VEXDREN-2710 file (C-alpha; in Angstrom, 1 decimal):
% VEXDREN-2710
k/r/px/py/pz
1/MET/40.2/5.5/-8.4
2/ASP/43.0/7.1/-10.4
3/ALA/43.3/7.2/-14.2
4/GLN/45.6/4.2/-14.4
5/ASP/43.1/2.0/-12.5
6/GLU/40.3/3.1/-14.8
7/THR/42.1/2.0/-17.9
8/HIS/42.3/-1.6/-16.6
9/GLN/38.7/-1.7/-15.4
10/PRO/36.7/-4.5/-17.0
11/ALA/34.3/-3.5/-19.6
12/VAL/30.5/-3.6/-18.9
13/THR/29.0/-6.9/-19.9
14/PRO/27.1/-6.4/-23.2
15/PRO/23.5/-7.4/-23.3
16/GLY/23.1/-11.1/-24.0
17/ALA/26.8/-11.9/-23.5
18/ASP/26.0/-14.4/-20.8
19/ALA/24.5/-16.7/-23.4
20/VAL/27.9/-17.3/-25.0
21/GLY/30.1/-16.7/-22.0
22/PRO/31.7/-19.2/-19.7
23/GLY/29.7/-21.5/-17.5
24/PRO/28.5/-20.9/-13.9
25/ALA/30.8/-19.1/-11.4
26/ASP/32.8/-21.2/-9.1
27/GLU/31.6/-22.0/-5.6
28/ALA/33.7/-19.3/-3.9
29/GLY/32.3/-16.6/-6.1
30/ALA/28.8/-17.6/-5.4
31/VAL/29.5/-17.6/-1.6
32/LEU/30.9/-14.1/-1.8
33/ALA/27.9/-12.9/-3.8
34/ALA/25.5/-14.5/-1.4
35/GLU/27.3/-12.8/1.6
36/LEU/27.1/-9.4/-0.2
37/LEU/23.4/-9.9/-0.9
38/GLY/22.9/-10.7/2.8
39/LEU/24.6/-7.5/4.0
40/LEU/23.0/-5.1/1.6
41/PRO/19.8/-3.1/2.6
42/ASP/16.7/-4.5/0.9
43/PRO/16.4/-1.8/-1.9
44/LEU/19.9/-2.4/-3.2
45/ARG/19.6/-6.2/-2.7
46/MET/16.4/-6.3/-4.8
47/VAL/18.1/-4.4/-7.6
48/LEU/21.1/-6.9/-7.7
49/GLU/18.7/-9.9/-7.5
50/ALA/16.7/-8.6/-10.4
51/LEU/19.9/-7.9/-12.3
52/ALA/21.1/-11.4/-11.7
53/ARG/17.9/-12.7/-13.3
54/ALA/18.0/-10.4/-16.3
55/PRO/20.6/-11.7/-18.9
56/GLU/20.2/-8.5/-21.0
57/GLY/20.6/-6.2/-18.0
58/LEU/18.0/-3.7/-16.5
59/VAL/16.8/-0.5/-18.1
60/ALA/18.4/2.2/-15.9
61/ASP/15.5/4.5/-16.2
62/GLY/13.2/1.9/-14.7
63/ILE/15.3/1.9/-11.4
64/ASP/14.9/4.4/-8.6
65/ALA/17.5/7.1/-9.4
66/GLY/18.8/7.3/-5.8
67/ARG/19.3/3.6/-5.6
68/LEU/20.9/3.4/-9.0
69/VAL/23.5/6.1/-8.1
70/GLU/24.1/4.5/-4.7
71/LEU/24.7/1.1/-6.2
72/CYS/27.1/2.4/-8.9
73/ASP/29.0/4.6/-6.4
74/ARG/29.4/1.9/-3.8
75/PHE/30.3/-0.9/-6.1
76/PRO/31.9/0.6/-9.3
77/ALA/33.8/-2.6/-10.0
78/LEU/30.7/-4.7/-9.8
79/VAL/28.0/-2.9/-11.9
80/ALA/27.7/0.1/-14.3
81/VAL/25.3/1.7/-16.7
82/GLU/26.3/0.9/-20.3
83/PRO/26.6/4.2/-22.2
84/GLY/25.1/2.9/-25.5
85/SER/22.0/1.0/-24.3
86/GLY/21.4/2.8/-21.0
87/ARG/21.1/-0.5/-19.2
88/LEU/22.5/-1.5/-15.8
89/ALA/24.8/-4.6/-16.1
90/PHE/27.4/-6.5/-14.3
91/ARG/31.0/-5.6/-15.1
92/SER/31.8/-9.1/-16.3
93/VAL/30.2/-12.4/-17.3
94/ALA/31.8/-14.1/-14.3
95/LEU/30.2/-11.6/-11.9
96/ALA/26.8/-12.1/-13.4
97/ALA/27.2/-15.9/-13.1
98/ALA/28.3/-15.7/-9.5
99/PHE/25.2/-13.8/-8.5
100/ARG/22.9/-16.2/-10.4
101/ALA/24.6/-19.0/-8.6
102/ALA/24.1/-17.3/-5.3
103/LEU/20.4/-17.1/-5.8
104/ALA/20.0/-20.8/-6.6
105/PRO/20.9/-22.2/-3.1
106/GLU/18.9/-19.3/-1.5
107/GLN/15.8/-20.6/-3.3
108/ALA/16.6/-24.2/-2.4
109/ASP/16.9/-23.1/1.3
110/ARG/13.6/-21.3/1.1
111/ASP/12.0/-24.4/-0.3
112/ARG/13.4/-26.5/2.5
113/GLN/12.1/-23.9/5.1
114/ALA/8.7/-24.0/3.4
115/ASP/8.4/-27.7/4.2
116/ARG/9.1/-27.3/7.9
117/PRO/6.1/-25.3/9.0
118/LEU/3.7/-27.7/7.2
119/ALA/5.0/-30.7/9.2
120/ARG/5.1/-28.7/12.3
121/ALA/1.6/-27.4/11.8
122/ASP/0.1/-30.8/11.4
123/GLY/2.0/-32.3/14.2
124/THR/1.6/-29.5/16.7
125/VAL/-2.2/-29.1/16.3
126/ALA/-2.7/-32.8/16.5
127/ALA/-0.5/-33.1/19.6
128/ILE/-2.4/-30.2/21.4
129/LEU/-5.7/-31.7/20.6
130/THR/-4.6/-35.1/21.9
131/ALA/-3.3/-33.6/25.1
132/GLN/-6.6/-31.7/25.6
133/LYS/-8.6/-34.9/25.2
134/LYS/-6.4/-36.5/27.9
135/GLY/-7.0/-33.5/30.2
136/ASP/-3.3/-32.7/30.1
137/PHE/-3.8/-28.9/29.6
138/ASP/-0.3/-28.0/31.0
139/GLU/1.2/-30.0/28.1
140/ALA/-1.3/-28.5/25.7
141/LEU/-0.3/-25.0/26.8
142/ARG/3.4/-25.8/26.5
143/LEU/2.8/-27.0/22.9
144/PHE/0.8/-23.9/22.2
145/HIS/3.7/-21.7/23.3
146/ALA/6.1/-23.7/21.2
147/GLY/3.7/-23.5/18.2
148/GLY/3.6/-19.7/18.0
149/ARG/2.1/-18.3/21.2
150/GLU/-0.3/-15.5/20.4
151/PHE/0.8/-15.8/16.7
152/PHE/-0.3/-19.4/16.6
153/MET/-2.8/-18.7/13.8
154/HIS/0.0/-17.3/11.6
155/PHE/1.7/-20.6/11.7
156/HIS/-1.3/-23.0/11.6
157/GLY/-4.2/-21.1/10.2
158/LEU/-7.3/-19.3/11.6
159/ASP/-9.5/-22.4/11.9
160/ALA/-6.9/-24.6/13.5
161/CYS/-6.1/-21.9/16.0
162/LEU/-9.7/-21.5/17.0
163/GLU/-10.2/-25.2/17.4
164/VAL/-7.2/-25.4/19.7
165/LEU/-8.2/-22.4/21.8
166/ASP/-11.7/-23.8/22.2
167/GLY/-10.3/-27.0/23.5
168/PHE/-9.0/-25.3/26.7
169/PRO/-11.3/-25.0/29.7
170/GLN/-13.0/-21.6/30.0
171/ALA/-11.0/-20.6/33.2
172/TRP/-7.8/-21.2/31.2
173/ARG/-9.1/-19.2/28.2
174/GLU/-9.9/-16.2/30.5
175/ASN/-6.8/-16.3/32.7
176/GLU/-3.8/-17.5/30.7
177/ASN/-2.4/-14.4/29.1
178/VAL/-1.1/-16.2/26.0
179/LEU/-4.6/-17.7/25.3
180/VAL/-6.3/-14.3/25.8
181/PHE/-3.8/-12.7/23.4
182/ALA/-4.4/-15.5/20.8
183/TYR/-8.2/-15.0/21.1
184/THR/-7.7/-11.2/20.8
185/MET/-5.5/-11.7/17.7
186/HIS/-8.1/-14.0/16.2
187/ALA/-10.7/-11.2/16.7
188/LEU/-8.4/-8.6/15.1
189/LYS/-7.7/-10.9/12.1
190/SER/-11.4/-11.3/11.7
191/GLY/-11.8/-7.5/11.6
192/ASN/-13.6/-7.3/15.0
193/VAL/-11.7/-4.6/16.9
194/SER/-14.5/-4.1/19.5
195/ARG/-14.4/-7.8/20.4
196/ALA/-10.6/-7.5/20.8
197/ARG/-11.0/-4.6/23.2
198/HIS/-13.6/-6.5/25.2
199/LEU/-11.3/-9.4/25.7
200/ILE/-8.4/-7.2/26.8
201/ASN/-10.7/-5.2/29.2
202/ARG/-12.0/-8.4/30.8
203/ARG/-8.5/-9.7/31.5
204/PHE/-6.6/-6.6/32.4
205/GLY/-9.2/-4.0/33.3
206/PRO/-10.4/-0.8/31.7
207/GLU/-7.1/1.0/32.2
208/ALA/-5.6/-1.4/29.7
209/GLN/-7.5/0.4/26.9
210/ASN/-5.0/3.3/27.3
211/LEU/-1.7/2.4/25.6
212/ASN/0.4/4.9/27.5
213/VAL/-1.0/3.8/30.9
214/VAL/0.0/0.2/29.9
215/LEU/3.5/1.2/28.8
216/ASP/4.1/3.1/32.1
217/GLY/2.7/0.3/34.2
218/ARG/5.7/-2.0/34.4
219/ASP/4.7/-3.1/37.9
220/ARG/1.1/-3.8/36.9
221/PHE/1.4/-5.1/33.3
222/PRO/3.7/-7.9/32.2
223/LEU/6.1/-7.3/29.3
224/ASP/4.3/-9.6/26.9
225/PHE/1.1/-7.6/27.4
226/ARG/2.8/-4.3/27.0
227/LEU/4.2/-5.3/23.7
228/PHE/0.9/-6.9/22.6
229/ARG/-1.0/-3.8/23.5
230/PHE/1.3/-1.8/21.2
231/LEU/0.6/-4.2/18.4
232/MET/-3.1/-4.0/19.0
233/ALA/-2.9/-0.2/18.9
234/MET/-1.9/-0.4/15.2
235/TYR/-5.3/-2.0/14.4
236/GLU/-7.0/0.7/16.4
237/ASP/-5.2/3.5/14.5
238/VAL/-3.9/5.0/17.8
239/ALA/-1.7/8.0/17.3
240/ILE/1.9/7.2/18.4
241/THR/3.8/10.2/19.7
242/ASP/7.6/10.4/20.1
243/THR/7.2/9.8/23.8
244/THR/5.1/6.7/23.2
245/ARG/7.6/5.4/20.7
246/ALA/10.5/5.8/23.2
247/ARG/8.5/3.9/25.8
248/VAL/7.9/1.0/23.4
249/PHE/11.6/0.8/22.5
250/ASP/12.3/0.7/26.2
251/ALA/10.1/-2.4/26.4
252/LEU/11.9/-4.0/23.5
253/GLY/15.1/-3.8/25.5
254/GLU/13.5/-6.3/27.9
255/VAL/13.0/-8.9/25.2
256/ALA/15.6/-11.7/24.8
257/LEU/17.8/-11.3/21.7
258/ASP/16.8/-14.7/20.4
259/ASP/13.1/-14.2/20.8
260/HIS/12.8/-13.6/17.1
261/LEU/9.0/-13.9/17.0
262/GLN/8.5/-11.1/19.5
263/ARG/11.1/-8.9/18.1
264/GLY/9.9/-9.3/14.5
265/SER/6.3/-8.5/15.6
266/PHE/7.6/-5.4/17.4
267/TYR/9.3/-4.1/14.3
268/ASN/6.3/-5.1/12.1
269/ALA/4.1/-2.9/14.3
270/MET/6.7/-0.1/14.3
271/LEU/6.7/-0.3/10.5
272/GLU/3.1/0.9/10.5
273/VAL/4.1/3.9/12.7
274/ALA/6.9/4.8/10.3
275/VAL/4.7/4.5/7.2
276/ARG/2.0/6.7/8.8
277/ARG/4.7/9.3/9.5
278/ARG/6.1/9.0/6.0
279/GLU/9.5/8.3/7.5
280/TYR/10.7/6.4/4.5
281/GLU/14.3/5.7/5.3
282/THR/13.4/4.7/8.9
283/ALA/10.7/2.4/7.5
284/ASP/13.2/0.7/5.2
285/GLU/15.5/-0.1/8.1
286/ILE/12.6/-1.3/10.3
287/ALA/11.3/-3.6/7.6
288/ARG/14.8/-5.1/7.1
289/ARG/14.9/-5.9/10.9
290/ALA/11.4/-7.3/10.9
291/ARG/12.1/-9.6/8.0
292/HIS/15.4/-10.8/9.5
293/HIS/13.6/-11.9/12.7
294/TYR/10.7/-13.5/10.9
295/ARG/13.1/-15.5/8.8
296/GLN/14.8/-16.7/11.9
297/ALA/11.3/-17.7/13.3
298/GLN/10.2/-19.2/10.0
299/ALA/7.1/-17.0/10.2
300/HIS/6.3/-16.9/6.5
301/LEU/2.9/-15.2/6.9
302/LEU/4.2/-12.5/9.1
303/GLY/7.1/-12.0/6.7
304/PHE/4.5/-11.6/4.0
305/TYR/3.1/-8.6/5.8
306/VAL/6.5/-6.9/5.8
307/ASP/6.9/-7.4/2.0
308/LEU/3.4/-6.1/1.5
309/TYR/4.0/-3.1/3.6
310/GLN/7.1/-2.2/1.7
311/ALA/5.1/-2.4/-1.6
312/ILE/2.6/0.0/-0.1
313/LEU/5.4/2.2/1.2
314/CYS/6.8/2.4/-2.3
315/LEU/3.4/3.2/-3.8
316/LEU/3.1/6.1/-1.3
317/ARG/6.5/7.3/-2.3
318/GLY/5.6/6.9/-6.0
319/ALA/8.3/4.3/-6.7
320/LEU/6.3/1.9/-8.9
321/THR/9.1/-0.3/-10.0
322/ALA/10.2/-1.0/-6.4
323/ALA/6.6/-1.5/-5.4
324/ASP/6.2/-4.2/-8.1
325/GLY/9.3/-5.9/-6.9
326/HIS/8.1/-6.0/-3.3
327/ALA/4.7/-7.3/-4.4
328/ARG/6.4/-10.2/-6.2
329/HIS/8.4/-11.0/-3.0
330/ALA/5.1/-10.9/-1.1
331/GLU/3.5/-13.3/-3.5
332/GLN/6.5/-15.7/-3.2
333/THR/6.4/-15.5/0.6
334/LEU/2.7/-16.1/0.7
335/ALA/3.1/-19.2/-1.5
336/ARG/5.2/-20.7/1.3
337/VAL/2.4/-20.4/3.9
338/PRO/1.2/-24.0/4.4
339/PHE/-2.5/-23.2/4.7
340/ASP/-5.1/-21.1/2.8
341/THR/-5.4/-17.6/3.9
342/PRO/-7.8/-15.8/1.5
343/SER/-8.0/-12.6/3.4
344/ASP/-4.2/-12.1/2.9
345/ALA/-4.5/-13.0/-0.7
346/ARG/-7.1/-10.2/-1.0
347/LEU/-4.6/-7.7/0.5
348/LEU/-2.1/-8.7/-2.1
349/GLY/-4.8/-8.5/-4.7
350/LEU/-5.5/-4.9/-3.8
351/VAL/-1.8/-3.9/-4.0
352/ARG/-1.5/-5.7/-7.4
353/ALA/-4.6/-3.9/-8.6
354/VAL/-3.2/-0.5/-7.5
355/ILE/0.1/-1.2/-9.3
356/ARG/-1.8/-2.1/-12.5
357/TYR/-3.8/1.1/-12.1
358/GLU/-0.6/3.1/-12.0
359/GLN/0.4/1.3/-15.2
360/GLY/-2.8/2.5/-16.9
361/ASP/-5.0/-0.6/-16.3
362/VAL/-8.3/0.7/-14.9
363/ARG/-10.3/-2.5/-15.1
364/THR/-8.4/-4.6/-12.6
365/LEU/-8.9/-2.1/-9.7
366/VAL/-12.5/-1.4/-10.5
367/ARG/-13.2/-5.1/-10.8
368/PHE/-11.5/-5.7/-7.4
369/LEU/-13.6/-3.1/-5.8
370/ASN/-16.8/-4.5/-7.3
371/ASP/-16.0/-8.2/-6.5
372/GLU/-13.9/-8.2/-3.4
373/PHE/-14.7/-5.0/-1.4
374/ASP/-17.1/-6.5/1.3
375/ARG/-14.8/-9.5/2.1
376/PHE/-11.7/-7.3/1.9
377/ALA/-12.9/-4.3/4.0
378/TYR/-14.5/-6.2/6.9
379/GLY/-11.6/-8.6/7.6
380/GLU/-8.2/-7.9/9.0
381/ILE/-6.9/-4.6/7.7
382/TRP/-4.5/-2.1/9.1
383/PRO/-5.2/1.6/8.6
384/THR/-2.4/2.1/6.1
385/VAL/-3.8/-0.6/3.9
386/ALA/-7.3/1.0/4.2
387/GLU/-5.8/4.4/3.3
388/LEU/-4.4/2.9/0.1
389/ALA/-7.8/1.4/-0.8
390/ILE/-9.5/4.7/0.0
391/ASN/-7.2/6.9/-2.1
392/TYR/-7.0/4.7/-5.2
393/GLY/-10.5/3.3/-5.0
394/GLY/-12.0/6.7/-4.6
395/GLN/-10.1/8.1/-7.5
396/ALA/-10.8/5.1/-9.8
397/LEU/-14.5/5.0/-9.1
398/SER/-14.9/8.8/-9.4
399/ARG/-12.9/9.0/-12.6
400/HIS/-14.2/5.9/-14.3
401/VAL/-17.7/5.1/-12.9
402/SER/-19.3/8.1/-11.2
403/SER/-18.9/10.5/-8.4
404/ALA/-21.9/9.0/-6.7
405/ALA/-20.3/5.5/-6.8
406/ALA/-17.0/6.9/-5.3
407/ARG/-18.8/8.7/-2.5
408/ALA/-20.9/5.6/-1.7
409/PHE/-17.6/3.7/-1.6
410/LEU/-16.2/6.2/1.0
411/ASP/-19.4/5.9/3.1
412/LYS/-18.7/2.2/3.5
413/TRP/-15.4/3.0/5.1
414/ARG/-16.9/5.5/7.6
415/VAL/-18.5/2.6/9.5
416/GLN/-15.2/1.0/10.4
417/GLU/-15.1/0.4/14.2
418/TRP/-11.5/1.6/14.7
419/ARG/-11.9/4.9/12.8
420/SER/-9.8/7.7/14.3
421/ASN/-9.6/11.4/13.6
422/ARG/-6.7/10.7/11.3
423/PHE/-8.6/8.0/9.4
424/ARG/-11.7/10.2/9.1
425/LEU/-9.5/13.0/7.7
426/VAL/-8.2/10.5/5.0
427/ILE/-11.8/9.8/3.9
428/THR/-12.8/13.5/4.0
429/LEU/-9.8/14.6/1.9
430/ARG/-10.5/11.9/-0.7
431/GLU/-14.2/13.1/-0.8
432/VAL/-12.9/16.7/-1.2
433/ALA/-10.8/15.7/-4.2
434/ILE/-13.8/13.9/-5.7
435/LEU/-16.0/17.0/-5.3
436/GLN/-13.3/19.3/-6.6
437/ASN/-12.7/17.2/-9.7
438/GLY/-16.5/17.2/-10.2
439/ASN/-16.5/21.0/-10.1
440/ARG/-18.5/21.0/-6.9
441/TRP/-16.1/23.4/-5.2
442/GLN/-18.5/24.9/-2.6
443/GLU/-19.4/21.5/-1.2
444/ALA/-15.7/20.7/-1.1
445/ALA/-15.0/23.9/0.8
446/ASP/-17.7/23.1/3.2
447/LEU/-16.2/19.8/4.0
448/LEU/-12.7/21.4/4.5
449/THR/-14.2/24.1/6.7
450/ALA/-15.7/21.4/9.0
451/VAL/-12.2/19.9/9.7
452/GLN/-10.9/20.9/13.1
453/SER/-7.3/22.0/12.5
454/ARG/-5.1/25.1/12.7
455/ALA/-4.6/24.7/8.9
456/ASN/-8.0/26.3/8.1
457/ARG/-8.6/28.6/5.1
458/THR/-7.5/31.7/7.0
459/TRP/-4.3/30.2/8.1
460/VAL/-3.5/28.8/4.6
461/GLU/-4.3/32.1/2.9
462/GLY/-1.6/33.9/4.9
463/ALA/1.0/31.2/5.2
464/VAL/4.3/31.3/3.3
465/GLU/7.2/30.7/5.5
466/ASN/5.1/28.4/7.8
467/LEU/4.6/26.1/4.9
468/ILE/8.3/25.2/4.9
469/ARG/8.0/24.1/8.5
470/LEU/5.0/21.7/8.2
471/VAL/5.8/18.2/9.4
472/ASP/2.6/16.3/10.0
473/PRO/1.6/14.3/6.8
474/GLN/-2.1/14.9/7.5
475/GLU/-1.6/18.6/8.0
476/ILE/0.3/18.9/4.8
477/ALA/-2.4/17.0/2.9
478/LEU/-5.1/19.4/4.4
479/VAL/-3.0/22.5/3.4
480/MET/-2.7/21.2/-0.2
481/ALA/-6.5/20.6/-0.4
482/TRP/-7.0/24.3/0.6
483/LEU/-4.4/25.5/-1.9
484/ARG/-6.1/23.5/-4.6
485/HIS/-9.3/25.3/-3.8
486/LEU/-7.6/28.7/-3.8
487/ILE/-6.0/28.1/-7.1
488/TRP/-9.4/27.4/-8.6
489/GLU/-11.1/30.3/-6.8
490/VAL/-8.5/33.1/-7.1
491/PRO/-5.7/31.9/-9.5
492/THR/-4.5/35.5/-10.0
493/ARG/-3.4/36.0/-6.4
494/PRO/0.4/36.6/-6.6
495/VAL/1.0/35.0/-3.2
496/LEU/-0.1/31.6/-4.5
497/ARG/3.0/31.2/-6.5
498/ASP/5.1/32.1/-3.5
499/GLN/3.2/29.6/-1.4
500/ILE/3.8/26.8/-3.8
501/GLY/7.5/27.7/-4.1
502/ALA/7.8/27.6/-0.3
503/LEU/6.0/24.3/0.1
504/LEU/8.2/22.7/-2.6
505/THR/11.2/23.3/-0.3
506/ASN/9.5/21.4/2.6
507/ASP/11.6/18.2/3.2
508/HIS/8.5/16.3/4.5
509/LEU/6.7/16.2/1.2
510/THR/6.4/13.0/-0.8
511/ASP/7.6/12.9/-4.4
512/ARG/4.0/12.6/-5.5
513/GLN/3.1/15.8/-3.7
514/ARG/6.0/17.5/-5.4
515/VAL/4.6/16.5/-8.8
516/THR/1.2/17.9/-7.9
517/LEU/2.8/21.2/-6.8
518/ARG/4.8/21.4/-10.1
519/VAL/1.6/21.0/-12.1
520/TRP/-0.1/23.7/-10.0
521/SER/2.9/26.0/-10.5
522/ALA/2.8/25.4/-14.3
523/HIS/-0.9/26.2/-14.3
524/LEU/-0.4/29.5/-12.4
525/ALA/2.6/30.4/-14.6
526/ARG/0.5/29.9/-17.7
527/ARG/-2.3/32.0/-16.2
528/HIS/0.3/34.8/-15.6
529/ARG/1.7/34.3/-19.2
530/ASP/5.0/33.1/-17.9
531/ILE/5.4/30.3/-20.5
532/SER/9.0/29.7/-19.7
533/THR/8.2/28.7/-16.1
534/ALA/5.1/26.8/-17.1
535/ARG/7.3/24.7/-19.5
536/SER/10.0/24.1/-16.9
537/ASP/7.6/23.1/-14.1
538/MET/5.5/20.8/-16.3
539/LEU/8.6/19.1/-17.7
540/LYS/9.8/18.5/-14.1
541/ALA/6.5/17.0/-13.1
542/LEU/6.4/14.7/-16.1
543/GLU/10.0/13.6/-15.8
544/ALA/9.4/12.8/-12.1
545/CYS/6.4/10.7/-13.0
546/ALA/8.4/8.9/-15.7
547/ARG/11.3/8.3/-13.2
548/LEU/9.0/7.1/-10.4
549/GLY/6.8/5.0/-12.7
550/THR/3.6/6.7/-11.3
551/ILE/0.8/8.6/-13.0
552/MET/-1.4/9.0/-10.0
553/PRO/-0.5/12.7/-9.4
554/LEU/-1.3/13.5/-13.0
555/ALA/-4.6/11.6/-12.8
556/GLU/-5.5/13.7/-9.8
557/GLU/-5.5/16.8/-12.0
558/PRO/-8.0/15.9/-14.8
559/HIS/-8.6/19.6/-15.6
560/LEU/-5.2/21.1/-15.4
561/VAL/-2.9/18.5/-17.0
562/PRO/-4.8/18.1/-20.3
563/THR/-5.1/21.9/-20.6
564/LEU/-1.3/22.3/-20.1
565/LEU/-0.5/19.5/-22.6
566/ASP/-2.9/20.8/-25.2
567/ASP/-1.2/24.2/-25.1
568/LYS/1.2/23.9/-28.1
569/ARG/3.7/26.3/-26.5
570/ILE/4.0/23.9/-23.5
571/GLY/3.1/20.5/-25.0
572/SER/5.6/20.7/-27.9
573/PHE/8.3/21.5/-25.3
574/VAL/7.7/18.8/-22.7
575/LEU/6.8/15.9/-24.9
576/VAL/10.3/15.5/-26.5
577/SER/11.4/12.7/-24.2
578/ASN/10.3/9.1/-25.0
579/ASP/9.9/8.4/-21.2
580/VAL/7.6/11.4/-20.8
581/ARG/5.5/10.4/-23.8
582/GLN/5.1/6.9/-22.3
583/ALA/3.9/8.4/-19.0
584/VAL/1.4/10.6/-20.9
585/ARG/0.2/7.5/-22.9
586/ARG/-0.4/5.6/-19.7
587/LEU/-2.3/8.6/-18.3
588/LYS/-4.5/8.7/-21.4
589/ALA/-5.1/4.9/-21.1
590/LEU/-6.9/5.7/-17.8
591/ASP/-9.6/7.4/-19.9
592/MET/-10.5/4.1/-21.6
593/PRO/-13.7/2.5/-20.4
594/ALA/-13.1/0.9/-17.0
595/SER/-15.4/-2.1/-17.7
596/ASP/-15.8/-4.5/-20.6
597/GLY/-19.5/-4.7/-19.9
598/PRO/-22.0/-5.1/-17.1
599/GLN/-20.7/-8.5/-16.3
600/ARG/-17.5/-6.8/-15.0
601/ALA/-19.7/-5.1/-12.4
602/GLY/-21.3/-8.4/-11.4
603/LEU/-24.7/-7.8/-13.0
604/THR/-26.7/-10.9/-13.9
605/ARG/-28.5/-11.1/-17.2
606/LYS/-31.9/-10.5/-15.4
607/GLU/-30.4/-7.4/-13.6
608/MET/-29.1/-6.1/-16.9
609/LYS/-32.5/-6.5/-18.6
610/VAL/-34.1/-4.6/-15.7
611/LEU/-31.4/-1.8/-16.0
612/LEU/-31.9/-1.5/-19.8
613/LEU/-35.7/-1.1/-19.4
614/VAL/-35.2/1.5/-16.6
615/VAL/-32.7/3.4/-18.8
616/GLU/-35.4/3.5/-21.5
617/GLY/-37.7/5.2/-19.0
618/GLY/-39.7/2.3/-17.8
619/THR/-41.4/2.4/-14.4
620/ASN/-41.3/-0.5/-12.0
621/LYS/-44.7/-1.6/-13.1
622/PHE/-43.7/-1.5/-16.8
623/VAL/-40.5/-3.5/-16.2
624/ALA/-42.5/-6.1/-14.1
625/ARG/-45.0/-6.5/-17.0
626/GLN/-42.3/-6.7/-19.7
627/LEU/-40.3/-9.4/-17.8
628/GLY/-43.1/-11.3/-16.2
629/LEU/-42.0/-10.4/-12.7
630/SER/-43.7/-8.9/-9.6
631/GLU/-43.0/-5.3/-8.7
632/VAL/-41.4/-6.5/-5.5
633/THR/-38.9/-8.6/-7.5
634/VAL/-38.1/-5.6/-9.7
635/LYS/-37.4/-3.5/-6.6
636/PHE/-35.1/-6.3/-5.3
637/HIS/-33.2/-6.4/-8.6
638/LEU/-32.9/-2.6/-8.6
639/SER/-31.4/-2.6/-5.1
640/ASN/-28.8/-5.2/-6.2
641/ILE/-28.0/-3.1/-9.2
642/TYR/-27.5/0.1/-7.1
643/ARG/-25.3/-1.8/-4.7
644/LYS/-23.1/-3.3/-7.4
645/ILE/-22.5/-0.2/-9.4
646/GLY/-22.3/2.1/-6.3
647/CYS/-25.4/4.2/-6.9
648/ARG/-28.2/5.3/-4.6
649/ARG/-31.1/6.1/-6.8
650/ARG/-32.5/5.6/-10.3
651/ALA/-31.1/8.6/-12.0
652/GLU/-27.6/7.8/-10.9
653/ALA/-27.9/4.2/-12.2
654/ILE/-29.0/5.5/-15.6
655/ALA/-26.1/8.0/-15.7
656/THR/-23.6/5.4/-14.7
657/ALA/-24.8/2.9/-17.3
658/LYS/-24.5/5.5/-20.0
659/ALA/-21.1/6.6/-18.8
660/LEU/-19.7/3.1/-18.9
661/GLY/-21.0/2.6/-22.5
662/TRP/-23.5/-0.2/-21.6
663/VAL/-26.3/1.7/-23.3
664/ALA/-26.4/4.4/-26.0
END
């Protein structure tokens, strides 16, 4: 755009101008706005939708910087950041009105679509049951196919699906592929992976347990099973290599273009692969495709999973504002599901609690872990969701309850049926972080030493250039755990600063990992009396957290961050920005008590009386005499108390009660 064009460019709409501007945009403007929203990738579409709903504009600092720049560069005549207020706004009142009008019919269309599955669910289930009573199982099977096939439960509910499946004769249930798939999916959604494996083994034989054998067996295994086996592998946490991924995409080429349910489910499973690999741009595109197909299939519950995954993906990246937006979309999508699905509501509850934790609210996440863990962890849960729970739950409990409670929490995850080497490493690395933050460095080192990987202590101690070439996310995480140990053990080693500098240039790191490395670099620089570098790196770490909306990387360093901020030579330099000060305030809010009282941990009045007497030094016999109970009953209450607050023995329960401020 030349200078002459710029002089005639419309001014940015001032905040609040819509209130006194002209009425709604004309129909043509709304249509064009709707078409643009439909063509944009989800991250940019979400920003424009949020902007259309915000009469005063959006605070630019609260938007992912990359997306903000891309939006303003691609559509300079549409939006801009107002110099005075620092808010993103439409260029004119008419444009803002056009986009608001575009969202109105979209919502109406969603409401109309939400009504269709409800009628279809009632009618389809009733029609199948009627056909089964008449003995017309061919018609019942035809209706089952039309009602969602192996995804029948996602359209009609878990109980209705099981009732329909049980209405078929046993021979049909064991030999009709679609019914076997539906039973298997029912087992997976119930959290019973071993049952799912048994069903597949009974129908297709033991070779069907190997995903690559199935994908290579085009002559032996039908297409629907090859694709279903790939989906099932996500629940099992099977490692997907580049070769395996290519084979699965080959199978997708055999699927009809208008089979939106099958295509959407393929992309939904592939989204898990991309998230595990931390392939963020690929994941965004895959999610967009999955959502498109699910919308065409009116599969609201399956679409909910895509929204939820994108929220988790943003949390992994450290983009809190975007995560919150996707969580709101997930909530809206779940509201359109025409039956109750409490297990999925709990998945959303976890993501919401994690977002609140990032915002400085400890209580919501700790309360979720206390009240919902058992029902949450033993239902349908994909490995990436479990990883989110492990990392945030482990940190929240170790920081705000006790290390013992956090380790007990991790032990519960170790019994998961589908655990893989990757999943076990996630648990181990979280336990290592808990031990390191508790100054139990030797125990942490022992755990790291037991991990079978080339990235052992010897390799890490000598690696510099090799750190730049690391690709695998789990290997990067393991290397960082060892580096953290070395920084504590021998902070004066000159090579440590070179190693951190090399790792910072690795393109496969997440933004959160870069924040952590900046904090370590600032710490080492301070130890070497290089205050200029310490200031620079600490400022970069804090600014990144403020931009992303995350404080998790700072909370992971409870010893280093306060020390750096308390150093007047550093703190006075880095705390000049209001956004940075807000991030630090949110971090300090995490140190507030995580519970309003024992009721938050689910303790009854009787259990609290027992705990108070135990804290005072009472034996079981003394407590029983004081409360008029038998010793057996006291032991029963104590076992409940230990379970609820995540302790294993008397001394830990006493320490936890004191740490939470329940007793003096």
